[in-house]
Backbone as CSV, one residue per row, in Angstrom:
resi,resn,N_x,N_y,N_z,CA_x,CA_y,CA_z,C_x,C_y,C_z
1,MET,-57.644,-203.633,144.084,-57.604,-204.721,143.169,-57.721,-206.089,143.885
2,SER,-58.630,-206.813,143.639,-59.162,-208.211,144.103,-57.818,-209.172,144.011
3,ILE,-58.031,-210.125,144.774,-57.111,-211.258,144.554,-57.390,-212.230,143.229
4,ASP,-58.570,-212.338,142.773,-58.971,-212.923,141.443,-58.346,-211.726,140.226
5,GLU,-58.789,-210.652,140.166,-58.033,-209.524,139.201,-56.127,-209.783,139.687
6,LEU,-55.800,-209.573,140.614,-53.931,-209.566,140.589,-54.014,-210.926,140.240
7,THR,-54.545,-212.118,140.614,-53.893,-213.404,140.065,-53.987,-213.402,138.599
8,GLN,-55.346,-212.929,138.052,-55.075,-212.939,136.318,-54.024,-212.440,135.652
9,LYS,-53.706,-211.297,136.491,-52.496,-210.102,135.886,-51.364,-210.981,136.067
10,ILE,-50.869,-211.375,136.985,-49.502,-211.860,137.494,-49.396,-213.534,136.459
11,GLU,-50.719,-214.348,136.495,-50.751,-215.274,135.033,-50.392,-214.921,133.562
12,ALA,-51.269,-213.789,133.448,-50.750,-213.143,132.242,-49.115,-212.882,131.761
13,GLN,-48.720,-211.957,132.957,-47.445,-211.453,132.987,-46.491,-212.396,132.760
14,ALA,-46.781,-214.132,133.501,-45.794,-214.938,133.115,-46.011,-215.810,132.050
15,LYS,-46.982,-215.607,131.369,-47.270,-216.449,130.185,-46.284,-215.712,128.937
16,SER,-46.108,-214.231,129.124,-45.152,-213.617,128.061,-43.936,-213.557,128.696
17,ARG,-43.291,-214.013,129.395,-41.938,-213.920,129.948,-41.173,-214.791,128.814
18,THR,-40.141,-214.415,128.772,-39.103,-215.340,127.499,-38.199,-216.205,129.252
19,HIS,-37.870,-217.028,128.378,-36.425,-218.013,129.305,-35.735,-217.260,130.216
20,GLU,-35.058,-216.199,129.575,-34.479,-215.498,130.146,-34.529,-214.637,131.186
21,GLU,-35.776,-214.012,130.993,-36.760,-213.082,132.120,-37.067,-214.032,133.260
22,ARG,-37.506,-215.407,133.056,-37.573,-216.198,133.963,-36.141,-216.311,135.102
23,LEU,-35.346,-216.677,134.404,-33.951,-217.199,134.861,-33.521,-215.512,135.673
24,ARG,-33.492,-214.469,135.326,-33.320,-213.123,135.887,-33.992,-213.106,137.197
25,LEU,-35.536,-213.214,137.234,-36.394,-212.990,138.234,-35.717,-214.145,139.087
26,LEU,-35.751,-215.539,139.002,-35.146,-216.224,140.184,-33.787,-215.876,140.513
27,ARG,-32.971,-215.374,139.665,-31.383,-214.799,140.280,-31.724,-213.877,141.290
28,ASP,-32.897,-212.829,140.700,-32.954,-211.383,141.801,-33.497,-211.969,143.251
29,ALA,-34.254,-213.064,142.957,-35.077,-213.472,144.025,-34.055,-214.535,144.928
30,ARG,-32.776,-214.460,144.485,-31.693,-215.493,145.204,-32.000,-217.373,145.116
31,ILE,-32.958,-217.281,144.597,-33.347,-218.587,144.367,-32.246,-219.642,143.552
32,LEU,-31.634,-218.926,142.594,-30.444,-219.218,141.574,-29.438,-218.304,141.732
33,ASP,-27.939,-218.973,141.812,-27.351,-218.229,141.624,-26.517,-217.857,140.237
34,GLN,-25.430,-217.116,140.349,-25.172,-216.506,138.820,-24.561,-217.850,137.749
35,ASP,-24.957,-219.278,138.436,-24.342,-220.286,137.677,-25.464,-220.715,137.378
36,GLY,-26.867,-220.824,137.714,-28.444,-221.037,137.032,-28.572,-222.123,138.522
37,ARG,-27.670,-222.528,139.231,-27.621,-223.257,140.192,-28.704,-223.234,141.260
38,LEU,-29.119,-223.882,142.103,-30.058,-223.352,143.779,-28.913,-222.685,144.223
39,ASP,-29.062,-221.948,144.770,-28.437,-220.880,145.929,-27.889,-221.705,146.941
40,ARG,-26.523,-222.041,147.131,-26.330,-222.770,148.057,-26.551,-222.285,149.466
41,ASN,-26.960,-220.819,149.845,-27.253,-220.531,151.043,-28.241,-220.831,151.433
42,PHE,-29.318,-221.262,150.912,-30.659,-221.120,151.202,-31.226,-222.912,150.823
43,PHE,-30.655,-223.444,149.906,-31.068,-225.024,149.488,-29.857,-225.454,149.676
44,ARG,-29.849,-226.907,150.213,-28.892,-227.578,150.850,-29.167,-228.768,150.427
45,LEU,-28.149,-229.858,149.652,-28.946,-231.419,149.624,-29.534,-232.156,150.554
46,GLU,-28.548,-231.830,151.866,-28.827,-232.337,152.889,-30.187,-231.934,153.326
47,GLU,-30.624,-230.923,153.650,-31.924,-230.668,154.219,-33.118,-231.039,153.101
48,ASN,-32.542,-230.925,152.234,-33.856,-231.485,151.027,-34.040,-232.963,151.057
49,LEU,-32.898,-233.803,151.335,-32.866,-234.941,151.706,-33.627,-235.260,152.682
50,ARG,-33.326,-234.834,154.351,-34.162,-234.867,154.992,-35.622,-234.531,155.299
51,HIS,-35.824,-233.755,154.212,-37.088,-233.236,154.323,-37.958,-233.974,153.433
52,ASP,-37.301,-234.489,152.493,-38.059,-235.501,151.441,-38.338,-237.130,152.534
53,HIS,-37.151,-237.448,153.297,-37.491,-238.596,154.062,-38.656,-238.405,155.235
54,ALA,-38.407,-237.103,155.944,-39.598,-237.066,156.721,-41.185,-236.993,155.753
55,LEU,-41.326,-236.524,154.933,-42.647,-236.758,154.138,-42.896,-237.910,153.852
56,SER,-42.024,-238.724,153.821,-42.301,-240.276,153.461,-42.453,-240.818,154.215
57,ASP,-42.039,-240.466,155.597,-42.606,-240.979,156.822,-43.822,-240.924,157.339
58,MET,-44.303,-239.627,156.723,-45.339,-239.458,157.154,-46.671,-240.176,156.667
59,ALA,-46.255,-240.962,155.505,-47.206,-241.106,154.608,-47.828,-242.492,154.913
């Protein structure tokens, strides 16, 4: 399967997903915790603020 075919397949699947299915995928990927918040083990506010600050310094 080519990259183009794979991309089209994934886009088609994404269009038909419900909100609940999207949330489940994000939880399964450990992006969201069970409360629907960003998982604290991987996403910390301080890191995001430092990253945003570093990006603004580059501009």
